[in-house]
C-alpha positions as a Markdown table, in Angstrom:
| # | Residue | x | y | z |
|---|---|---|---|---|
| 1 | Met | 108.4 | 102.1 | 79.6 |
| 2 | Ser | 111.1 | 99.5 | 80.5 |
| 3 | Ile | 111.5 | 99.3 | 84.2 |
| 4 | Glu | 115.1 | 99.6 | 85.5 |
| 5 | Lys | 114.6 | 98.9 | 89.2 |
| 6 | Lys | 112.2 | 98.4 | 92.1 |
| 7 | Val | 112.3 | 100.4 | 95.3 |
| 8 | Val | 110.0 | 100.2 | 98.3 |
| 9 | Gly | 108.5 | 103.0 | 100.4 |
| 10 | Ala | 106.6 | 103.2 | 103.7 |
| 11 | Ala | 103.5 | 105.4 | 103.9 |
| 12 | Ile | 103.6 | 106.2 | 107.6 |
| 13 | Ile | 100.5 | 108.3 | 108.4 |
| 14 | Ser | 99.6 | 109.6 | 111.8 |
| 15 | Arg | 97.2 | 112.3 | 113.0 |
| 16 | Gly | 96.4 | 113.4 | 109.4 |
| 17 | Arg | 100.1 | 113.8 | 108.4 |
| 18 | Ile | 102.5 | 111.6 | 106.4 |
| 19 | Leu | 106.1 | 111.1 | 107.3 |
| 20 | Leu | 108.5 | 112.1 | 104.5 |
| 21 | Val | 112.3 | 112.2 | 104.5 |
| 22 | Asn | 114.3 | 114.8 | 102.6 |
| 23 | Asn | 116.7 | 112.9 | 100.3 |
| 24 | Ser | 118.4 | 114.5 | 97.3 |
| 25 | Asn | 116.5 | 117.7 | 97.7 |
| 26 | Phe | 113.1 | 115.9 | 97.3 |
| 27 | Phe | 110.7 | 114.7 | 100.0 |
| 28 | Ile | 110.0 | 111.0 | 99.7 |
| 29 | Pro | 108.7 | 108.2 | 101.8 |
| 30 | Val | 111.0 | 106.3 | 104.1 |
| 31 | Gly | 112.5 | 103.4 | 102.0 |
| 32 | Gly | 115.0 | 102.6 | 99.3 |
| 33 | Lys | 116.5 | 99.9 | 97.1 |
| 34 | Ile | 116.1 | 96.3 | 97.9 |
| 35 | Lys | 119.3 | 94.4 | 98.6 |
| 36 | Ala | 119.9 | 90.9 | 97.2 |
| 37 | Gly | 118.0 | 88.4 | 99.3 |
| 38 | Glu | 115.8 | 90.9 | 101.0 |
| 39 | Thr | 112.0 | 91.0 | 101.0 |
| 40 | Asp | 110.2 | 94.3 | 100.6 |
| 41 | Glu | 109.4 | 94.2 | 104.3 |
| 42 | Gln | 113.0 | 93.6 | 105.4 |
| 43 | Cys | 114.2 | 96.4 | 103.2 |
| 44 | Leu | 111.6 | 98.8 | 104.7 |
| 45 | Arg | 112.6 | 97.9 | 108.2 |
| 46 | Arg | 116.3 | 98.3 | 107.4 |
| 47 | Glu | 115.8 | 101.6 | 105.7 |
| 48 | Ala | 113.7 | 103.0 | 108.6 |
| 49 | Arg | 116.5 | 102.0 | 111.0 |
| 50 | Glu | 119.2 | 103.6 | 108.8 |
| 51 | Glu | 117.4 | 106.8 | 107.8 |
| 52 | Leu | 115.7 | 107.5 | 111.2 |
| 53 | Ser | 118.3 | 106.3 | 113.7 |
| 54 | Gly | 116.9 | 103.0 | 114.9 |
| 55 | Thr | 113.2 | 103.6 | 114.2 |
| 56 | Glu | 111.3 | 100.3 | 113.9 |
| 57 | Leu | 108.2 | 99.7 | 111.8 |
| 58 | Lys | 105.2 | 97.5 | 112.4 |
| 59 | Asn | 101.9 | 96.6 | 110.7 |
| 60 | Leu | 103.3 | 96.7 | 107.2 |
| 61 | Arg | 100.6 | 96.2 | 104.6 |
| 62 | Phe | 101.1 | 96.4 | 100.8 |
| 63 | Tyr | 99.2 | 99.4 | 99.3 |
| 64 | Lys | 100.1 | 99.9 | 95.6 |
| 65 | Asp | 102.9 | 99.9 | 93.0 |
| 66 | Phe | 103.7 | 103.3 | 91.4 |
| 67 | Lys | 105.6 | 103.6 | 88.1 |
| 68 | Ala | 107.7 | 106.7 | 87.9 |
| 69 | Ile | 110.9 | 108.3 | 86.6 |
| 70 | Thr | 113.8 | 109.1 | 88.9 |
| 71 | Pro | 114.1 | 112.8 | 89.3 |
| 72 | Thr | 117.9 | 112.8 | 88.9 |
| 73 | Ser | 118.8 | 110.1 | 86.3 |
| 74 | Arg | 115.4 | 110.1 | 84.6 |
| 75 | Lys | 115.3 | 106.3 | 84.6 |
| 76 | Pro | 112.0 | 104.4 | 85.1 |
| 77 | Phe | 111.4 | 102.5 | 88.3 |
| 78 | Ile | 108.6 | 100.9 | 90.3 |
| 79 | Cys | 108.0 | 102.0 | 93.9 |
| 80 | Ala | 106.0 | 99.5 | 96.0 |
| 81 | Ile | 104.3 | 101.4 | 98.8 |
| 82 | Tyr | 103.4 | 99.8 | 102.0 |
| 83 | Leu | 101.2 | 101.3 | 104.8 |
| 84 | Ala | 103.2 | 101.1 | 108.0 |
| 85 | Glu | 103.3 | 102.4 | 111.6 |
| 86 | Ile | 106.2 | 103.4 | 113.8 |
| 87 | Asp | 106.8 | 100.8 | 116.6 |
| 88 | Gly | 107.9 | 102.9 | 119.6 |
| 89 | Leu | 109.7 | 106.2 | 119.2 |
| 90 | Leu | 110.7 | 108.0 | 116.0 |
| 91 | Gly | 114.4 | 108.4 | 115.9 |
| 92 | Asn | 116.4 | 111.4 | 114.7 |
| 93 | Ala | 117.3 | 111.9 | 111.1 |
| 94 | Ser | 120.6 | 110.1 | 110.2 |
| 95 | Ala | 123.4 | 111.4 | 107.9 |
| 96 | Glu | 121.6 | 109.5 | 105.0 |
| 97 | Ile | 118.9 | 112.2 | 104.9 |
| 98 | Ser | 118.6 | 115.9 | 105.3 |
| 99 | Gly | 115.7 | 115.7 | 107.8 |
| 100 | Tyr | 112.1 | 114.7 | 107.8 |
| 101 | Val | 108.7 | 116.3 | 108.1 |
| 102 | Trp | 105.2 | 115.2 | 109.1 |
| 103 | Met | 103.4 | 116.7 | 106.1 |
| 104 | Pro | 99.6 | 117.4 | 106.2 |
| 105 | Tyr | 97.8 | 116.9 | 102.9 |
| 106 | Ser | 96.9 | 120.6 | 102.7 |
| 107 | Ser | 100.6 | 121.5 | 102.7 |
| 108 | Arg | 101.6 | 119.2 | 99.8 |
| 109 | Asp | 102.3 | 122.1 | 97.4 |
| 110 | Ser | 104.7 | 123.7 | 99.9 |
| 111 | Tyr | 107.2 | 120.7 | 99.6 |
| 112 | Arg | 109.3 | 119.6 | 96.7 |
| 113 | Leu | 107.9 | 116.1 | 96.2 |
| 114 | Ser | 109.2 | 113.7 | 93.7 |
| 115 | Asp | 106.6 | 112.7 | 91.0 |
| 116 | Ala | 106.2 | 109.3 | 92.6 |
| 117 | Thr | 105.7 | 110.8 | 96.0 |
| 118 | Arg | 103.1 | 113.3 | 94.7 |
| 119 | Glu | 101.2 | 110.4 | 93.0 |
| 120 | Met | 101.3 | 108.4 | 96.2 |
| 121 | Val | 100.1 | 111.3 | 98.3 |
| 122 | Glu | 97.2 | 111.9 | 95.9 |
| 123 | Ser | 96.3 | 108.2 | 95.8 |
| 124 | Leu | 96.3 | 107.9 | 99.5 |
| 125 | His | 94.1 | 110.9 | 99.8 |
| 126 | Gly | 91.7 | 109.7 | 97.1 |
| 127 | Asp | 91.4 | 106.4 | 99.0 |
| 128 | Asp | 90.6 | 108.2 | 102.3 |
| 129 | Leu | 93.8 | 107.0 | 103.9 |
| 130 | Phe | 95.4 | 110.4 | 104.3 |
């Protein structure tokens, strides 16, 4: 599989639930495409502020890379997942997303997750992180 792009996502887990945003009719982690000159961490912090109205992240730690296919264009990509925490208060959903949920692992089949998100959720659970 020839990789087209790299994106980053934040696995934000609190009280046995993971924060997912609704973007393009799928639930995915907070994150997005890296802009020129940005590090992974800078991108995650920017995306959290943009998607969740000023929300700040702290304690970012690399977790794993996941190879996947975009649900819409069907192009391959790599998603680098970082474990993260919210620094302060969680902001409201911005116009970039359709909302967010704190999803418990037991409800994962009730949400339309992208393939990469589903793989991330299962991996986090298998590693006793979620």
